[in-house]
N, C-alpha and C positions, 0 to 999 in steps of 0.2 A: 504494499499499500504505500501511495505517495504522500509524502509530508506536505501540507499546504506551506506555501511560501510565507515569509513575515508580512510581506506587503499585503497579500490577501487577508491574513489573519487580523491585520490592522484594520483594513477596510470593513471587514466583517463586524469587527468589535465597535467601530465608529458609525455604522449605518443607523442603528437605533437612536443614538443621541442626536445624529445630524437630521434624521426625520423629525424628531421632537422639535428641534430648534427651527427647522423649516416651518412646520406647523404653527408653532409659536409666533414666529415672525409674520406669517401670513394673517394670523388673527390679529395680532397686534396692529399691523398696517390696516387691515380693515376697520378696527375699531376706531382709527384715527383718520383715515382717508375715505372711509366707505359712506354710502349715502345716508346712513344713521350715525356717523361718526362724529368726532369733536370738530371738524371742519365744517360740518353741516350745521352745527348749533348756532352759528351766526346767521345763516340763511333762514332758520328756522324762527329766531328772534324777529328778523325783518318782516317775515310772512305774518308773524303774530301781531305785529304792530299795525300791518296793512289791514289784517282783519278786524282788529280792535278799532280802527277807524271806519271801516265799513259798517261794523255794528253800531258804532255811534251815530252814523248817519242814519242807518235804517231805524234806530230806537228814536231819532228825532222825527221821522217820517211817521212812525207808529203813533207817536204822541200828537201829531198834527191830525192824523186820521181818526184817532180816538175822539179828539175834541170834535171833529166834524160829525162823528157818529152821534155824539152826545147831543149836538146841536139840531140833529134830524131824528132825536127820538119822539115817536109817535105820541107819547103822553103830553109832552111840551115842547113842540117843535118851534125854532127859532123862525119867524116869518121871512127875515131878510134870507136866510140860508136856504129856505124852502124855495122862495122865489128865484134866487140865484140858480139852484140846481134845475128848477123847471124850466127856466129860460135857456140854460146850457143845454139840457138833454133834448128838449122838445123844438129848440131854435126858435123860439117865439119871442117877437119884439113888437112894441108899438111902432106906427109908422113915424112918429116924430122923435124916436130915440136914436141916438148915435153910439154904436158898439166900438169900444177902443179894446183891442185884444191886448193882453199883458204878456203873453208868450208866443 
């Protein structure tokens, strides 16, 4: 039987630690550079800030709509709001009125 060479013996002994180090390096790089890694954290913070601005704008719109709904409540509707909505939806005006579009 042939004795393995010292070089082959050294390679065989170093294979398991080298594989372990390679796997650790891969997962370490992925934890830093990957899509959910540490470098992506800044992007997540920017996206969160943008979403919070959008949420604030939508919250203000919701407040305006909630107020308009309260003004159109059938129990105690605001006559001016009802008149405005009817004229807008039905496109009804008096002959002597001038319409000035706001938007």
